[in-house]
VEXTORSE-96694 format. One record per residue (C-alpha): residue number from 1; residue in one letter; x, y negated, z negated. Coordinates in nm, 3 decimals, padded with zeros to 5 digits. Layout:
pos: NUM	code: A	east: X	north: Y	up: Z
...
This chain:
pos: 1	code: M	east: -01.982	north: -02.926	up: 06.202
pos: 2	code: S	east: -02.298	north: -02.922	up: 05.966
pos: 3	code: R	east: -02.476	north: -02.589	up: 05.907
pos: 4	code: H	east: -02.831	north: -02.797	up: 05.923
pos: 5	code: E	east: -02.953	north: -03.021	up: 06.191
pos: 6	code: P	east: -02.912	north: -03.377	up: 06.091
pos: 7	code: M	east: -03.194	north: -03.526	up: 05.897
pos: 8	code: P	east: -03.384	north: -03.844	up: 06.021
pos: 9	code: T	east: -03.276	north: -04.078	up: 05.747
pos: 10	code: L	east: -02.978	north: -03.927	up: 05.593
pos: 11	code: A	east: -02.614	north: -03.848	up: 05.700
pos: 12	code: S	east: -02.583	north: -03.481	up: 05.794
pos: 13	code: G	east: -02.350	north: -03.411	up: 05.505
pos: 14	code: T	east: -02.578	north: -03.599	up: 05.237
pos: 15	code: A	east: -02.876	north: -03.390	up: 05.404
pos: 16	code: D	east: -02.708	north: -03.066	up: 05.339
pos: 17	code: A	east: -02.627	north: -03.153	up: 04.981
pos: 18	code: V	east: -02.971	north: -03.266	up: 04.907
pos: 19	code: L	east: -03.140	north: -02.961	up: 05.078
pos: 20	code: D	east: -02.931	north: -02.708	up: 04.921
pos: 21	code: A	east: -02.942	north: -02.873	up: 04.579
pos: 22	code: L	east: -03.329	north: -02.806	up: 04.568
pos: 23	code: P	east: -03.423	north: -02.479	up: 04.386
pos: 24	code: H	east: -03.729	north: -02.432	up: 04.600
pos: 25	code: P	east: -03.731	north: -02.293	up: 04.965
pos: 26	code: V	east: -03.784	north: -02.577	up: 05.208
pos: 27	code: I	east: -03.821	north: -02.524	up: 05.574
pos: 28	code: M	east: -03.885	north: -02.751	up: 05.895
pos: 29	code: V	east: -04.119	north: -02.606	up: 06.151
pos: 30	code: A	east: -04.097	north: -02.720	up: 06.518
pos: 31	code: A	east: -04.395	north: -02.791	up: 06.749
pos: 32	code: D	east: -04.377	north: -02.449	up: 06.898
pos: 33	code: G	east: -04.385	north: -02.281	up: 06.560
pos: 34	code: R	east: -04.016	north: -02.210	up: 06.546
pos: 35	code: I	east: -03.794	north: -02.260	up: 06.230
pos: 36	code: A	east: -03.592	north: -02.558	up: 06.296
pos: 37	code: N	east: -03.409	north: -02.610	up: 05.968
pos: 38	code: A	east: -03.399	north: -02.435	up: 05.622
pos: 39	code: N	east: -03.217	north: -02.492	up: 05.289
pos: 40	code: A	east: -03.034	north: -02.236	up: 05.107
pos: 41	code: A	east: -03.323	north: -02.145	up: 04.877
pos: 42	code: A	east: -03.537	north: -02.059	up: 05.220
pos: 43	code: E	east: -03.253	north: -01.833	up: 05.321
pos: 44	code: S	east: -03.261	north: -01.656	up: 05.006
pos: 45	code: F	east: -03.640	north: -01.641	up: 04.999
pos: 46	code: F	east: -03.668	north: -01.488	up: 05.333
pos: 47	code: D	east: -03.350	north: -01.286	up: 05.298
pos: 48	code: A	east: -03.223	north: -01.435	up: 05.631
pos: 49	code: S	east: -02.934	north: -01.670	up: 05.737
pos: 50	code: L	east: -03.022	north: -02.003	up: 05.887
pos: 51	code: P	east: -02.909	north: -01.904	up: 06.239
pos: 52	code: L	east: -03.128	north: -01.580	up: 06.216
pos: 53	code: L	east: -03.424	north: -01.796	up: 06.092
pos: 54	code: R	east: -03.381	north: -02.038	up: 06.379
pos: 55	code: R	east: -03.428	north: -01.754	up: 06.625
pos: 56	code: H	east: -03.776	north: -01.656	up: 06.442
pos: 57	code: M	east: -04.125	north: -01.795	up: 06.479
pos: 58	code: L	east: -04.273	north: -01.876	up: 06.135
pos: 59	code: R	east: -04.546	north: -01.621	up: 06.218
pos: 60	code: D	east: -04.292	north: -01.372	up: 06.243
pos: 61	code: L	east: -04.188	north: -01.439	up: 05.864
pos: 62	code: V	east: -04.559	north: -01.456	up: 05.694
pos: 63	code: P	east: -04.822	north: -01.209	up: 05.673
pos: 64	code: F	east: -05.082	north: -01.197	up: 05.975
pos: 65	code: G	east: -05.309	north: -01.451	up: 05.950
pos: 66	code: S	east: -05.158	north: -01.637	up: 05.654
pos: 67	code: P	east: -05.318	north: -01.955	up: 05.531
pos: 68	code: L	east: -04.966	north: -02.117	up: 05.579
pos: 69	code: L	east: -05.023	north: -02.125	up: 05.971
pos: 70	code: A	east: -05.368	north: -02.288	up: 05.921
pos: 71	code: L	east: -05.231	north: -02.536	up: 05.711
pos: 72	code: I	east: -04.962	north: -02.626	up: 05.918
pos: 73	code: E	east: -05.214	north: -02.710	up: 06.221
pos: 74	code: Q	east: -05.435	north: -02.889	up: 05.963
pos: 75	code: V	east: -05.137	north: -03.124	up: 05.869
pos: 76	code: R	east: -05.062	north: -03.178	up: 06.225
pos: 77	code: G	east: -05.414	north: -03.275	up: 06.301
pos: 78	code: R	east: -05.452	north: -03.493	up: 05.985
pos: 79	code: G	east: -05.113	north: -03.652	up: 05.981
pos: 80	code: A	east: -05.130	north: -03.603	up: 05.593
pos: 81	code: A	east: -04.980	north: -03.368	up: 05.328
pos: 82	code: V	east: -05.173	north: -03.086	up: 05.202
pos: 83	code: N	east: -05.124	north: -02.842	up: 04.909
pos: 84	code: E	east: -05.230	north: -02.493	up: 04.874
pos: 85	code: Y	east: -05.206	north: -02.284	up: 04.557
pos: 86	code: K	east: -05.155	north: -01.911	up: 04.513
pos: 87	code: V	east: -05.083	north: -01.793	up: 04.841
pos: 88	code: D	east: -04.927	north: -01.445	up: 04.907
pos: 89	code: L	east: -04.638	north: -01.464	up: 05.151
pos: 90	code: G	east: -04.543	north: -01.072	up: 05.091
pos: 91	code: T	east: -04.458	north: -00.900	up: 05.414
pos: 92	code: P	east: -04.280	north: -00.566	up: 05.500
pos: 93	code: R	east: -03.959	north: -00.784	up: 05.518
pos: 94	code: N	east: -04.032	north: -00.924	up: 05.169
pos: 95	code: P	east: -04.217	north: -00.637	up: 05.009
pos: 96	code: G	east: -04.446	north: -00.707	up: 04.716
pos: 97	code: E	east: -04.697	north: -00.968	up: 04.604
pos: 98	code: R	east: -04.495	north: -01.314	up: 04.637
pos: 99	code: L	east: -04.749	north: -01.575	up: 04.539
pos: 100	code: V	east: -04.627	north: -01.924	up: 04.603
pos: 101	code: D	east: -04.763	north: -02.277	up: 04.598
pos: 102	code: L	east: -04.731	north: -02.450	up: 04.942
pos: 103	code: H	east: -04.668	north: -02.808	up: 05.024
pos: 104	code: V	east: -04.690	north: -02.894	up: 05.378
pos: 105	code: A	east: -04.631	north: -03.245	up: 05.488
pos: 106	code: P	east: -04.573	north: -03.400	up: 05.848
pos: 107	code: L	east: -04.242	north: -03.557	up: 05.951
pos: 108	code: P	east: -04.321	north: -03.890	up: 06.110
pos: 109	code: E	east: -03.980	north: -03.923	up: 06.275
pos: 110	code: R	east: -04.043	north: -03.600	up: 06.461
pos: 111	code: P	east: -04.370	north: -03.565	up: 06.621
pos: 112	code: D	east: -04.547	north: -03.219	up: 06.555
pos: 113	code: H	east: -04.265	north: -03.117	up: 06.307
pos: 114	code: V	east: -04.370	north: -03.031	up: 05.958
pos: 115	code: V	east: -04.211	north: -02.968	up: 05.644
pos: 116	code: V	east: -04.304	north: -02.676	up: 05.421
pos: 117	code: M	east: -04.185	north: -02.643	up: 05.059
pos: 118	code: L	east: -04.263	north: -02.316	up: 04.865
pos: 119	code: Q	east: -04.268	north: -02.315	up: 04.489
pos: 120	code: E	east: -04.273	north: -01.960	up: 04.341
pos: 121	code: R	east: -04.351	north: -02.067	up: 04.006
pos: 122	code: T	east: -04.710	north: -02.109	up: 04.109
pos: 123	code: I	east: -04.983	north: -02.364	up: 03.963
pos: 124	code: A	east: -05.190	north: -02.054	up: 03.957
pos: 125	code: D	east: -05.020	north: -01.976	up: 03.608
pos: 126	code: K	east: -05.138	north: -02.318	up: 03.512
pos: 127	code: M	east: -05.488	north: -02.256	up: 03.626
pos: 128	code: D	east: -05.497	north: -01.920	up: 03.435
pos: 129	code: R	east: -05.383	north: -02.111	up: 03.116
pos: 130	code: Q	east: -05.634	north: -02.381	up: 03.171
pos: 131	code: L	east: -05.906	north: -02.112	up: 03.190
pos: 132	code: T	east: -05.762	north: -01.953	up: 02.878
pos: 133	code: H	east: -05.759	north: -02.281	up: 02.707
pos: 134	code: R	east: -06.134	north: -02.327	up: 02.787
pos: 135	code: G	east: -06.211	north: -01.973	up: 02.683
pos: 136	code: A	east: -06.014	north: -02.043	up: 02.338
pos: 137	code: A	east: -06.236	north: -02.386	up: 02.316
pos: 138	code: R	east: -06.539	north: -02.195	up: 02.353
pos: 139	code: S	east: -06.428	north: -01.946	up: 02.073
pos: 140	code: V	east: -06.349	north: -02.240	up: 01.878
pos: 141	code: I	east: -06.715	north: -02.386	up: 01.925
pos: 142	code: A	east: -06.854	north: -02.067	up: 01.784
pos: 143	code: L	east: -06.614	north: -02.043	up: 01.493
pos: 144	code: A	east: -06.673	north: -02.430	up: 01.411
pos: 145	code: A	east: -07.041	north: -02.376	up: 01.406
pos: 146	code: M	east: -07.019	north: -02.075	up: 01.184
pos: 147	code: L	east: -06.766	north: -02.262	up: 00.955
pos: 148	code: A	east: -07.010	north: -02.551	up: 00.914
pos: 149	code: H	east: -07.282	north: -02.349	up: 00.802
pos: 150	code: E	east: -07.121	north: -02.086	up: 00.587
pos: 151	code: I	east: -06.835	north: -02.278	up: 00.432
pos: 152	code: K	east: -06.931	north: -02.647	up: 00.390
pos: 153	code: N	east: -07.222	north: -02.561	up: 00.177
pos: 154	code: P	east: -07.039	north: -02.322	up: -00.084
pos: 155	code: L	east: -06.772	north: -02.592	up: -00.063
pos: 156	code: S	east: -07.024	north: -02.839	up: -00.198
pos: 157	code: G	east: -07.114	north: -02.625	up: -00.485
pos: 158	code: I	east: -06.750	north: -02.550	up: -00.582
pos: 159	code: R	east: -06.676	north: -02.911	up: -00.581
pos: 160	code: G	east: -06.962	north: -02.995	up: -00.789
pos: 161	code: A	east: -06.886	north: -02.730	up: -01.041
pos: 162	code: A	east: -06.544	north: -02.862	up: -01.072
pos: 163	code: Q	east: -06.639	north: -03.202	up: -01.130
pos: 164	code: L	east: -06.882	north: -03.070	up: -01.402
pos: 165	code: L	east: -06.609	north: -02.873	up: -01.558
pos: 166	code: E	east: -06.366	north: -03.153	up: -01.538
pos: 167	code: Q	east: -06.590	north: -03.355	up: -01.795
pos: 168	code: S	east: -06.548	north: -03.076	up: -02.065
pos: 169	code: V	east: -06.176	north: -02.950	up: -02.034
pos: 170	code: G	east: -05.882	north: -03.096	up: -02.180
pos: 171	code: D	east: -05.621	north: -03.333	up: -02.028
pos: 172	code: D	east: -05.396	north: -03.030	up: -01.954
pos: 173	code: D	east: -05.644	north: -02.850	up: -01.735
pos: 174	code: R	east: -05.814	north: -03.174	up: -01.585
pos: 175	code: G	east: -05.530	north: -03.153	up: -01.329
pos: 176	code: L	east: -05.650	north: -02.808	up: -01.220
pos: 177	code: T	east: -06.005	north: -02.918	up: -01.172
pos: 178	code: R	east: -05.883	north: -03.222	up: -00.964
pos: 179	code: L	east: -05.692	north: -02.986	up: -00.756
pos: 180	code: I	east: -05.996	north: -02.778	up: -00.683
pos: 181	code: C	east: -06.190	north: -03.092	up: -00.566
pos: 182	code: D	east: -05.908	north: -03.213	up: -00.349
pos: 183	code: E	east: -05.857	north: -02.881	up: -00.188
pos: 184	code: A	east: -06.229	north: -02.848	up: -00.111
pos: 185	code: D	east: -06.232	north: -03.196	up: 00.035
pos: 186	code: R	east: -05.927	north: -03.115	up: 00.265
pos: 187	code: I	east: -06.116	north: -02.798	up: 00.388
pos: 188	code: V	east: -06.427	north: -03.004	up: 00.453
pos: 189	code: K	east: -06.211	north: -03.235	up: 00.669
pos: 190	code: L	east: -06.064	north: -02.967	up: 00.869
pos: 191	code: V	east: -06.414	north: -02.833	up: 00.935
pos: 192	code: D	east: -06.533	north: -03.173	up: 01.028
pos: 193	code: R	east: -06.259	north: -03.212	up: 01.291
pos: 194	code: M	east: -06.352	north: -02.853	up: 01.425
pos: 195	code: E	east: -06.730	north: -02.954	up: 01.461
pos: 196	code: V	east: -06.642	north: -03.211	up: 01.751
pos: 197	code: F	east: -06.597	north: -02.869	up: 01.955
pos: 198	code: T	east: -06.960	north: -02.794	up: 01.895
pos: 199	code: D	east: -07.099	north: -03.072	up: 02.068
pos: 200	code: E	east: -07.226	north: -02.925	up: 02.404
pos: 201	code: R	east: -07.439	north: -03.211	up: 02.519
pos: 202	code: P	east: -07.380	north: -03.353	up: 02.875
pos: 203	code: I	east: -07.136	north: -03.639	up: 02.857
pos: 204	code: E	east: -07.248	north: -03.981	up: 02.959
pos: 205	code: R	east: -07.041	north: -04.066	up: 03.280
pos: 206	code: E	east: -06.967	north: -04.398	up: 03.475
pos: 207	code: P	east: -06.683	north: -04.539	up: 03.692
pos: 208	code: V	east: -06.400	north: -04.577	up: 03.453
pos: 209	code: N	east: -06.065	north: -04.797	up: 03.532
pos: 210	code: I	east: -05.816	north: -04.579	up: 03.396
pos: 211	code: H	east: -05.543	north: -04.864	up: 03.373
pos: 212	code: A	east: -05.794	north: -05.036	up: 03.151
pos: 213	code: V	east: -05.789	north: -04.726	up: 02.930
pos: 214	code: F	east: -05.420	north: -04.693	up: 02.932
pos: 215	code: E	east: -05.367	north: -05.065	up: 02.808
pos: 216	code: H	east: -05.614	north: -05.033	up: 02.544
pos: 217	code: V	east: -05.428	north: -04.717	up: 02.424
pos: 218	code: K	east: -05.101	north: -04.903	up: 02.463
pos: 219	code: R	east: -05.220	north: -05.189	up: 02.244
pos: 220	code: L	east: -05.346	north: -04.963	up: 01.973
pos: 221	code: T	east: -05.033	north: -04.760	up: 01.946
pos: 222	code: Q	east: -04.788	north: -05.049	up: 01.990
pos: 223	code: S	east: -04.932	north: -05.190	up: 01.658
pos: 224	code: G	east: -04.898	north: -04.865	up: 01.478
pos: 225	code: V	east: -04.720	north: -04.531	up: 01.537
pos: 226	code: A	east: -04.531	north: -04.650	up: 01.853
pos: 227	code: R	east: -04.437	north: -04.998	up: 01.747
pos: 228	code: H	east: -04.078	north: -04.921	up: 01.765
pos: 229	code: I	east: -04.105	north: -04.767	up: 02.115
pos: 230	code: K	east: -04.064	north: -04.907	up: 02.469
pos: 231	code: F	east: -04.343	north: -04.861	up: 02.715
pos: 232	code: T	east: -04.303	north: -04.844	up: 03.087
pos: 233	code: E	east: -04.586	north: -04.852	up: 03.358
pos: 234	code: D	east: -04.597	north: -04.727	up: 03.694
pos: 235	code: Y	east: -04.962	north: -04.788	up: 03.806
pos: 236	code: D	east: -05.114	north: -04.746	up: 04.139
pos: 237	code: P	east: -05.308	north: -05.063	up: 04.188
pos: 238	code: S	east: -05.529	north: -04.934	up: 04.458
pos: 239	code: L	east: -05.645	north: -04.622	up: 04.233
pos: 240	code: P	east: -06.009	north: -04.566	up: 04.271
pos: 241	code: P	east: -06.223	north: -04.524	up: 03.926
pos: 242	code: V	east: -06.252	north: -04.198	up: 03.767
pos: 243	code: F	east: -06.577	north: -04.050	up: 03.686
pos: 244	code: G	east: -06.587	north: -04.013	up: 03.326
pos: 245	code: N	east: -06.670	north: -04.127	up: 02.965
pos: 246	code: R	east: -06.446	north: -04.410	up: 02.865
pos: 247	code: D	east: -06.445	north: -04.346	up: 02.499
pos: 248	code: Q	east: -06.356	north: -03.980	up: 02.554
pos: 249	code: L	east: -06.059	north: -04.075	up: 02.778
pos: 250	code: V	east: -05.939	north: -04.322	up: 02.531
pos: 251	code: Q	east: -05.955	north: -04.038	up: 02.276
pos: 252	code: V	east: -05.732	north: -03.808	up: 02.515
pos: 253	code: F	east: -05.479	north: -04.058	up: 02.602
pos: 254	code: L	east: -05.447	north: -04.193	up: 02.256
pos: 255	code: N	east: -05.389	north: -03.846	up: 02.139
pos: 256	code: L	east: -05.126	north: -03.784	up: 02.397
pos: 257	code: V	east: -04.948	north: -04.105	up: 02.331
pos: 258	code: K	east: -04.964	north: -04.060	up: 01.958
pos: 259	code: N	east: -04.810	north: -03.712	up: 01.999
pos: 260	code: A	east: -04.535	north: -03.871	up: 02.240
pos: 261	code: A	east: -04.445	north: -04.133	up: 01.965
pos: 262	code: E	east: -04.448	north: -03.864	up: 01.693
pos: 263	code: A	east: -04.228	north: -03.638	up: 01.896
pos: 264	code: I	east: -03.976	north: -03.933	up: 01.961
pos: 265	code: G	east: -03.960	north: -03.999	up: 01.592
pos: 266	code: E	east: -03.943	north: -04.308	up: 01.385
pos: 267	code: N	east: -03.561	north: -04.338	up: 01.371
pos: 268	code: A	east: -03.509	north: -04.333	up: 01.740
pos: 269	code: T	east: -03.362	north: -04.649	up: 01.894
pos: 270	code: D	east: -03.401	north: -04.573	up: 02.263
pos: 271	code: G	east: -03.746	north: -04.414	up: 02.240
pos: 272	code: E	east: -03.958	north: -04.475	up: 02.549
pos: 273	code: I	east: -04.305	north: -04.372	up: 02.669
pos: 274	code: G	east: -04.392	north: -04.388	up: 03.042
pos: 275	code: L	east: -04.759	north: -04.429	up: 03.172
pos: 276	code: S	east: -04.823	north: -04.372	up: 03.541
pos: 277	code: T	east: -05.101	north: -04.334	up: 03.772
pos: 278	code: A	east: -05.088	north: -04.204	up: 04.129
pos: 279	code: F	east: -05.331	north: -04.076	up: 04.417
pos: 280	code: R	east: -05.255	north: -03.729	up: 04.545
pos: 281	code: P	east: -05.517	north: -03.659	up: 04.817
pos: 282	code: G	east: -05.379	north: -03.308	up: 04.887
pos: 283	code: V	east: -05.454	north: -03.163	up: 04.551
pos: 284	code: R	east: -05.746	north: -02.911	up: 04.565
pos: 285	code: L	east: -05.857	north: -02.622	up: 04.341
pos: 286	code: S	east: -06.107	north: -02.341	up: 04.380
pos: 287	code: L	east: -06.349	north: -02.310	up: 04.111
pos: 288	code: P	east: -06.338	north: -01.958	up: 03.939
pos: 289	code: G	east: -06.626	north: -01.753	up: 04.077
pos: 290	code: S	east: -06.692	north: -01.986	up: 04.352
pos: 291	code: K	east: -06.566	north: -02.067	up: 04.712
pos: 292	code: T	east: -06.599	north: -02.438	up: 04.658
pos: 293	code: R	east: -06.296	north: -02.635	up: 04.654
pos: 294	code: V	east: -06.275	north: -02.950	up: 04.436
pos: 295	code: S	east: -06.042	north: -03.249	up: 04.498
pos: 296	code: L	east: -05.858	north: -03.357	up: 04.206
pos: 297	code: P	east: -05.669	north: -03.671	up: 04.347
pos: 298	code: L	east: -05.638	north: -03.876	up: 04.036
pos: 299	code: E	east: -05.314	north: -03.813	up: 03.847
pos: 300	code: F	east: -05.238	north: -03.973	up: 03.516
pos: 301	code: C	east: -04.914	north: -03.918	up: 03.339
pos: 302	code: V	east: -04.791	north: -03.970	up: 02.990
pos: 303	code: K	east: -04.395	north: -03.924	up: 02.972
pos: 304	code: D	east: -04.159	north: -03.933	up: 02.684
pos: 305	code: N	east: -03.798	north: -03.896	up: 02.603
pos: 306	code: G	east: -03.832	north: -03.692	up: 02.284
pos: 307	code: P	east: -03.667	north: -03.356	up: 02.226
pos: 308	code: G	east: -03.917	north: -03.170	up: 02.413
pos: 309	code: V	east: -04.149	north: -02.889	up: 02.347
pos: 310	code: P	east: -04.009	north: -02.542	up: 02.229
pos: 311	code: E	east: -04.021	north: -02.305	up: 02.561
pos: 312	code: D	east: -04.202	north: -02.043	up: 02.365
pos: 313	code: L	east: -04.492	north: -02.270	up: 02.267
pos: 314	code: L	east: -04.545	north: -02.414	up: 02.625
pos: 315	code: P	east: -04.785	north: -02.144	up: 02.745
pos: 316	code: H	east: -04.990	north: -02.188	up: 02.440
pos: 317	code: L	east: -04.972	north: -02.577	up: 02.380
pos: 318	code: F	east: -05.354	north: -02.625	up: 02.415
pos: 319	code: D	east: -05.460	north: -02.345	up: 02.218
pos: 320	code: P	east: -05.621	north: -02.416	up: 01.874
pos: 321	code: F	east: -05.395	north: -02.423	up: 01.577
pos: 322	code: V	east: -05.073	north: -02.435	up: 01.772
pos: 323	code: T	east: -04.861	north: -02.724	up: 01.675
pos: 324	code: T	east: -04.499	north: -02.836	up: 01.631
pos: 325	code: K	east: -04.584	north: -03.054	up: 01.362
pos: 326	code: S	east: -04.525	north: -02.940	up: 00.976
pos: 327	code: T	east: -04.848	north: -03.121	up: 00.875
pos: 328	code: G	east: -05.060	north: -03.096	up: 01.205
pos: 329	code: S	east: -05.365	north: -02.877	up: 01.230
pos: 330	code: G	east: -05.321	north: -02.785	up: 01.599
pos: 331	code: L	east: -05.661	north: -02.919	up: 01.699
pos: 332	code: G	east: -05.558	north: -03.246	up: 01.893
pos: 333	code: L	east: -05.439	north: -03.085	up: 02.211
pos: 334	code: A	east: -05.724	north: -02.815	up: 02.217
pos: 335	code: L	east: -05.973	north: -03.100	up: 02.182
pos: 336	code: V	east: -05.795	north: -03.305	up: 02.463
pos: 337	code: S	east: -05.800	north: -02.986	up: 02.698
pos: 338	code: K	east: -06.169	north: -02.954	up: 02.626
pos: 339	code: I	east: -06.242	north: -03.302	up: 02.702
pos: 340	code: I	east: -06.063	north: -03.283	up: 03.039
pos: 341	code: G	east: -06.225	north: -02.954	up: 03.128
pos: 342	code: D	east: -06.575	north: -03.111	up: 03.044
pos: 343	code: H	east: -06.468	north: -03.374	up: 03.319
pos: 344	code: G	east: -06.396	north: -03.127	up: 03.573
pos: 345	code: G	east: -06.024	north: -03.197	up: 03.556
pos: 346	code: I	east: -05.704	north: -03.013	up: 03.426
pos: 347	code: I	east: -05.414	north: -03.091	up: 03.207
pos: 348	code: E	east: -05.065	north: -02.948	up: 03.202
pos: 349	code: C	east: -04.742	north: -02.993	up: 03.047
pos: 350	code: E	east: -04.374	north: -02.985	up: 03.186
pos: 351	code: S	east: -04.114	north: -03.022	up: 02.909
pos: 352	code: Q	east: -03.726	north: -03.018	up: 02.873
pos: 353	code: P	east: -03.509	north: -03.192	up: 02.616
pos: 354	code: R	east: -03.570	north: -03.599	up: 02.683
pos: 355	code: R	east: -03.833	north: -03.527	up: 02.956
pos: 356	code: T	east: -04.173	north: -03.434	up: 02.859
pos: 357	code: I	east: -04.480	north: -03.498	up: 03.089
pos: 358	code: F	east: -04.856	north: -03.434	up: 03.012
pos: 359	code: R	east: -05.005	north: -03.454	up: 03.365
pos: 360	code: V	east: -05.404	north: -03.481	up: 03.383
pos: 361	code: L	east: -05.558	north: -03.436	up: 03.739
pos: 362	code: M	east: -05.916	north: -03.561	up: 03.778
pos: 363	code: P	east: -06.179	north: -03.631	up: 04.015
pos: 364	code: M	east: -06.258	north: -03.964	up: 04.143
pos: 365	code: F	east: -06.589	north: -04.151	up: 04.141
pos: 366	code: L	east: -06.761	north: -04.123	up: 04.491
pos: 367	code: G	east: -07.060	north: -04.335	up: 04.429
pos: 368	code: N	east: -07.429	north: -04.240	up: 04.321
pos: 369	code: D	east: -07.489	north: -04.037	up: 04.603
pos: 370	code: A	east: -07.200	north: -03.818	up: 04.600
pos: 371	code: E	east: -07.080	north: -03.562	up: 04.319
pos: 372	code: P	east: -06.725	north: -03.626	up: 04.205
pos: 373	code: G	east: -06.480	north: -03.399	up: 04.368
pos: 374	code: D	east: -06.638	north: -03.357	up: 04.705
pos: 375	code: A	east: -06.390	north: -03.548	up: 04.898
pos: 376	code: A	east: -06.140	north: -03.367	up: 05.104
């Protein structure tokens, strides 16, 4: 006899295998609030066997007044899935702070039943990194402004002096003066790249069709760095417009696709880059220092089957001067993070060998009489 109740669309044994293979705790809550089913990860999380869990109401296993209970009622009322991030499920039974992300979804085949998935590796960590990246970007803004003023002027004088010196030295020394000019030019180019961080003017926004942006980026890269790579598309044709600046969004995804192509490498014979869009109505975030919750329902992904990002670099990938390229400056992804942040969105990266995903979450355009992100 199966340890779990039969799932609606799968054979009992298959359902057991699927549930228990998941690394995240999954529970099914009945209409009366009692736990009807759970996978092995949930048994481990709550430190109780399935028969014991089935004898308990969910409210007995979570803190008093837990947001999870309200989320379940909200899902039952709306009939739609909802996410909540950074929820503490620590109890005397499970002591200490246990921060989890929650995904609560209805089960159409069983009225008033809901499925709850807990993810202990919280998106709160990603949000913290986003705030760190934005703080780092602000530091780069100040640094770039200082560099532009304090370095470019002296460099101009150094380069001019080297050019004058070049006219009076012998052939043996002319290479040294040329080296001075070349290095001065290289530093100026680096400073010029950093100056884009100093532009604090409000960005001009309009409704943008992200699929048109993706197709434009695809055409650009297929004629250059990604000409040997296969592209796949998985677009949601009903996706509403994003409220943004088209040129800056092209810059963002051109950078991401170019990085993906370079990660795959020129010699790869099976390189593949995937572009996808989706609508995720349950994704909402709390703004730092505010009780306002902002919806980020638009999800745009760039995937590649390259070797992946080294694990030690992942937490710092969007920091300035962090790069995996031997000739890179490490400013590209920092600029991407700044642009997405200026648009009110977030960017995150998941990476393992042959599967790297850059995921951008952004607000949609709601019309001239509404602010982006106000939708529930």
